[in-house]
N, C-alpha and C positions, 0 to 999 in steps of 0.2 A: 770351419765347421764346428770345431770344439768350442770356439768362443760363443757361437750361436747357442749350442747346447747348454753351455754354462749359464748364459743369460736366461734361457728358458727355465733352468733349474731354480735359479735365484727367484725368478718371478713366481714359480709354482710354490716354492717353500713359503714365500710371503703370502701367497693367496690361499694356501691350505689353511694357514692360521686365521685367515679372514673370511673363509667360506661362510662362517656364521653371520657375517655382516650383510649377507644378501638373502636372508630367508624369505623375505617378502616376494621377491621375483620367483624363487623356487616354488613357494607355496601357491603362487597364482597360476604358474604353469601346471602344477599338480592339480589344483582345484578345477581348472578348465578341463583337464583330462578326465577327472572323475565325473564331472558334469556331463561331458559328451558321452562317455561310456554308459553312464546311468540312463541317459536319454535313449541310447541304442537298446539297452536291456528292457526298458519299459515298452518301447515300440515293439520289440520282438516278442514280448510276453503275452500279447493280446490273444494269441490262439492257444494258450496252454490249457486245453480242456481235459485231455485224457492222459493216462500214464505214458502212452507212446509219445505224446507231445512233450511232456515234462522231461522224460528220460532220454528220448532219442530224437528230439526236435521234429517229430512227425516224419522222420526220414526224408526231409525236404531239401537237403543240401546236395550240390553237384560234386563231382570228383575234385575239380580244382579248388572249389570253396573249402571242401573238407580237408584237402591237402594243406591249405593255409592254416586251417584250424588245428590240424594235427601238429604242424610245425609250431604253431602258437602254444599248444599244450605241452609240447616236448621241450622247446627251447625255454627252459625255466631260468630262474635266477641263478641256478648252478651253472648253466651254460654260459650266461653272460658275465655275471659278477665273479662267480667262483673260478671258472676256467681262465678268464683274463688275469685274475690275481695269481692263480697257480702258475701260469706261464711267466708272468712278470717276475715271480720269486724263484721258481724252480726250472724255468726254461723247458727243455725237452720233456722232462718228466711230467710237467703240467699239461703239455700238449697231448699226452697219452689219454687224458680224459676225453678230448675231442675225438680222437681216433676210435676209442672204445664206444662212445655214444653213437658214432656214425655207423661203424661196422654192425652194431646191434640192430640197426634198421633192416639190414639185409636178412638177418635171421628172422625178424618179425615178418618181413614181406614173403620170404620163401616158405616158411613153415606154418605161419599162423594166420595172417590177415584174412585171406579170402575164405579159408576153411571156417574160421570163427564166424565170419559174417553170414555164411551159408547156414550155419547150424543154430545160431543164437537168436535171442529176441531182444533182451535189454542188457543183461549182465553176463560176466564170465561164468557164473554158476549155472546159467541156462544151458550153456554148452556142456559143462561137466556133468550135470545131472540128467542130461537127455537120455542116456541109456543106462544110468546107474540109479540106485535108490535115492529118491528125491530128498528126504529129510536129512540124513547124515551128511550127504555130499554138499547140499546147499548150505548147511550150517558151517561146514569146514571152509567152503569157498568164501562165504561171507566174512568169516573171521579173518582169513588170510588177506582178503581185500581191505578190510578195515585196518589191519596192521600195516600193510604197505602204504596205504593212503596217509596214515598217521605219521610214519617216518618221513614221508615226502613233504607233508605239511610242515613238519618241524624245520626242514631245510629252508622252505620258502619264508617262513616266519623269521628265521635267523637273518636271512637276506634283507627282509623288509626293515627289521630293526637297525641293522648296520647302515643301510642306505639312507634312511631318514635321519639317523644320528649324524651322518656326514653332512647332509644338506642343512640341517638346522644347528649343527655344531653342538649337539647334545652329547655329553659324555657320561652323565650319571645314569645309574641302573634304573632309577625310577622313571626318568624321562623316556628311556628306550622301552621300558615295559608299557608305558602309556601308548607309545607309537605302535607297538605290536598289537595292543588292544584295539586301536583304531582300525588297523588293517583287518583284524578279525571281524569287527562289526561291519565294515564295508563289504567284506566277502560274503557275510551272512545275508546282507541285503541283496546283493547281486543274485545269489543263487535262489533265495526265496522268491524274488520277483520274476527273474528271467528264465529259470529252468535251463534245460540244455540248449534251447534255441538262443536265449540271451547270452549264455556263456560262450556259445560257439561264435557269435558275432563279435564279442569282445576279443576272443582269441584271434579272429581273422584280422581285425584292426590292429591288434598288438603285433602280430607277425609282420604285417606291412611296415609298421613303424620301427620295430626292432631291427629287421634286416636292412631297412633303408638307413636308419641311424648308424648301424655298424658299417655299412658300405661307405657312407660319407666320411666317417672317422678313419676308415682304412685308407681311402684315397688320400685324405689329408696327411696321415702319417707317412705314406709312401712319397707324397709330394715333397714333404720336408726333407726326405732322404733321397731326393732326386730320382724317385721311382726305381731305386736300386735296393733290392732286398739285402744284398751284401752289406751295404752301408748301414742299413737299419740294424742288422745283427752285430756289426762292429760297435755301433753306438751302445747297444744293449750290453755287450761284453764290457765296454769301458765303464759302465755304471754299476756293473754287477758286484755284489758283495761276497760272492762265493769264492772259494779258494781251490784251485786256480780260477781266475775270472771267466775263462772260456768254458768252465764246467757246465754253464747253462745251455751250451749248444749240443751237449752229448748226454747220453743216458746216465742215470745213477745218482743224481744230486738228491732226489727225494727217496728213491727206493733202492739205492745202491747197498745200503747197510743190510736190507732185508728183502732179497729178491722174492721170497715166498709171499710177502705182503703184496708185491706188485702182481704176481701171478693170480693171487686171490682177487685182487681188484679187477684185473683184466677179465677174468671169467665172469665176475658179477656184472660188469658193464656190458659185455657182449651178449650174455644170455638174459639179462634182466629186462630189457625192453619188451621182449615177447611175452613176459609175464606181468607187465604193468597194467593193472585193471583200468586206470583212467585213459590209457592210450588204446587198449582193446575196445573200450566202450565207444570210442569215436567211430569205429567201423559200422556201428548200427545207425548212424545218422544219415547214411546214404541209402537210396532206394534199391540198388542192385549190387551184386557181387562185382560186376564190371566196374561200377563207379568206385567200389571199395579199392579195387586194384589201381585205378587211375589216381585215387587220392593218395595212395602210398607212393606212387611214382613221383607225383608233385612234391610230396613231403620230403622224399629223399633228395631231390634237387635243391629245395629250399634249405633243408637242414645241412646238406653237404656244403653249399655255398657259405652258410653262416659259420660253420666250423673252420673253414679255410680262413675266413676273416679273423677268427679269434687268434690265429697264429700271429698275424700282423699287429692286432690290438694288444696282445699280451706282451710281445717283445717291444712294441711301441711304448707301452706304459713303463716297462723296465728301462727303456732308453731315455724317455722324456721326463718321467716323474722320478724314477729311481726306487729300488726296493726298500731302502730305509724309510723314505717318505711315506710309501704305501703302508708299510707295517705300522708306522707311528700314527697314521690318520685314524679318526673315529671310524669304526667299521672294519679296520684292519685290512686283511688280504682282499676282502670283498669290495674295497673301495678303489681298486686299480682302474677299472673302466671309467667311473665318474671322474676320478682325478685326471685321467688322460683327456677326457672331454673338457675339463677346466683348463688344462694346459693348451689345448688346441683352440677352443673358441670362447674361452672366458665363461662368465657366469651363465650366459644365455644357453650355450651348448650344454653346460653342466645341468642346468634346469631341465632342458629337453631330454637329455639322455637319462637323467634320473627319473623323470616322469615315465619314460619308456620302460625303464627297469622296474618301476613301481607297477606299471600296467602289466608287465610280464608276471610279476608276483601275483597280482590280483587275478589275472586270467587263469594261471596254473592252479592257484588255490581254489578258485571257483570250480574248475574242472575236477579237481580231486574231491572236493566236498560233495559235488553232485553224484560222483561215482560211489563214494562211501554211503551216502544217503540212499541211493538206489539199491545198493547191495543190502542194506539193512531192511529197508521197507519191502523190497520186492522178494528177496530171498528168505530172510529170517521171518519177517512179520507175515507177509501174504502167503508164502508157500510152506513154511515150517509151522508157525504158530496157528495160522488160520486155515491151513490146508487148502488154500485157493478160494475160500468163501469170503471174498472181500467185496464190499460195494465199490462201484466204479471210481469214486473219488477218495475212497478210504486209504488206498495205498499212497496216493500223492500227499494226503494230509500227514501220514506218518513220516513220509520222506522229508516234509518241510520241518516237522518237529526235530527229526534227526539232524538236520542241517544246523539247527541252533546248538544242539549238544556238541556236535563235532567242532563247531566254531569256538565254543568255550574251551574245549580240550586243547585245540590248536593254539589258542592264545596262551594258555598256561604252559604248554610245552615249549612254545616259541620263546617265552621269557626265560625258560630254563637253559636253552642252548645258545644264548647270545655269545658271539665271539668265535664260534666254530666256523671253519671254512665250509661254505655252502655245498661246493662240489663234493666234498668228502661226505657230508651228511646224506646227499642224494645217492652216493655209491652204496651206503648202507641200505637204503630203500630198495635199490636194485638187487642187492644180495638177498634180501628177504623175498622179493618177487621171484627171483630165479630159483630159490630153494623151495618155496612153498607152492607157487603157482605153476611154473613152467613144466615140471615133470608130469603133473596130472593133465595139463592141457595136451602135451605131446602124446602121452599114453592114450588119452581118450580119443584123440584124432587118428592115431596110427596103429594102435594095438588092439585087435579084436577081443583078446582074452581078458583085457584089463577089467577089474571089477571094483565094487564099492569099497571093500576092505583096503585094496591097494590105494585107492584115491584118498581115503581118510587118513591112512598111515602116512602117505607121502606128504599131504598138506600139513597135518599137525606136526609130523616129525621134522619136516624141513623148516617150518616156522619156529618150532621150539629150539632146534639146533642153532639157527641163525641168531635168534634173540639171546639165548644163553651165552653163546660165544661173544656177542657184542658186549653183554653185561660184564663178562669176565676179562675183557680186553683193555688195552691202554686207552680206548675211547672213554672208558669210565674211570679208570684208576691210575694214579701215580705219575702222570705226565703234566707238563705245563698247560697243554690244551685240553686235558681231560675234564669230564664233568666234575669228578672229585679229585682234587690235586693230591690227596693223601693215599697211602696204601700202595700195593704193587699189583700189577695185572697178573692173573694166573695164566691167561692165554696170550701168547706174544703177538699175534697178528691183529692189525686194525680192522681188517675186513674178513668176515667169516666164510666167504664164498667157496674157498678151496675145500672146505670140509662139508659145509651145509648143503651145497648144491648136489655133489655126488650122493650124499646121504639121502636127499629127497628122492632122487631117481632110484636108489637102491631099495628104499622102503616101499616105493610104489610097486617095484618088481616083487619084493618079498611078500608083501601083503596079498598080492594077486596069486602067487604060486602056492601060498599056504592056505588059501581059502578054498573050501570044497564047493561053495555055492556058485554055480555058473550064473552069469547074468543072461538076460533075454537075448538070444542070438538074433532074433528078428530086429530088435531095436538097434543092435550093433551094426547089422547090415544096412538098416535104414539110415543110420547116422553116417556111415561111410559114403553111401550114394549121395546123401544130401550135401555133405561137406565138400565132396569133389565136384558135384554138378550144379548144386544150388536148387535141385528139383525139390519142390515142397517148401522151400524156405520162404518164398514170397507169401504163400498161403499162411504160414505160421506167423509171419510178422503182421498180418492184417487182422487176425482174429481178435 
């Protein structure tokens, strides 16, 4: 057995250095992929006439279709590239990302999904401003939405740069920057042409391919190890560079030195999903609340299956490729899954898996961009600036212009964060979502007394706390992986969730109890009835 593993290692080490010898095959698989998805987007975009078509795909998707699209939106580059790399290097502690992302779905399903669908129209701010003052609440919700989308976009762009760098053997910063720019331009085209309907179909196709590709690789890895998980773990331990070697099977390798960082990360992962605007927006693409529930159940099955597969893929990459080879490859930690594909099926499987990972990035980025654009055009432009006096096509025009601006910002940010672990960057987006959005969503849905001051304090306070703590933390200062390698971090934790999330809840409560102005009790009662029963929601979505 060890002889076989040794032979595989030698082959991989020689092939990692020659990955760049086969860029033609990789790029042709890539090109075919982009061509097919563009064709789908153009076909889907024919009916984009109204804002409801552009933002919510005309509410034309069924529960299972939307379930695939949600899993397509949710299983980002972080889930595939970041988590596989984290498990390959840090074992047990890397798998905690998978568990956190999955448990988070239960929070979204039980507390938020159906109630949001019943109350809203296009965006999260529709729900929050339903019974509060339109102007300040919409403005705050749009700003927090844009902030979360921006952090999440950075993560996807970092993944794209690392992935294509590995495929084309590009090591220099200028080459990687060009790659990030190409991803950004492609994403702008997808969203401009396809709107939510085109984006949704790309996500459905991508979810099929990603889960299918991961399943094939998992079965392959298990077959090499005689379908014995024990053998696989022993091989991973044998290749591990940790001290002692079996440390990758137990907790503490990554977070042992600072358990507070782990608790902070865990809170952010579990509570973040229910506040992610691009996932919440997916609930509006189905016609009824019942379909919204069905879509979440489908999504949980698909996402649950995928995260189980990451355990085998991560340890498989550790066993067959080895942590040292992964860290040394272009793309670093994020290259574990593509290198495992190279080890198993040679350049052809590498090309396919990389194309799938690339499609993953494109689909998620498109979903994020359309959410951010909808938030700006629908909430800030149409409802705050123009007070609802917008011609029928005016809102969509502004949304399309916003897409271009967001695309350019994402390209510039993506170039700045090259080399960071993607799963880690996404955890920051989750922390911002859980701090700025979740308290207001839960208070709006479940606390009758909640008012405008509470909402505004909670959103701005949670957002500011999360961002300030990130800027003062080792993410920015003084470590090898920091944005700036100089200086020392003032705040010791990498993830701000442990402080910023409770602070968001506290400020929502404090703002409400210190405000003398009661909100409209009739609106509060109407929102409660509508969120729980769906009564009136269908009427609201068709006007």
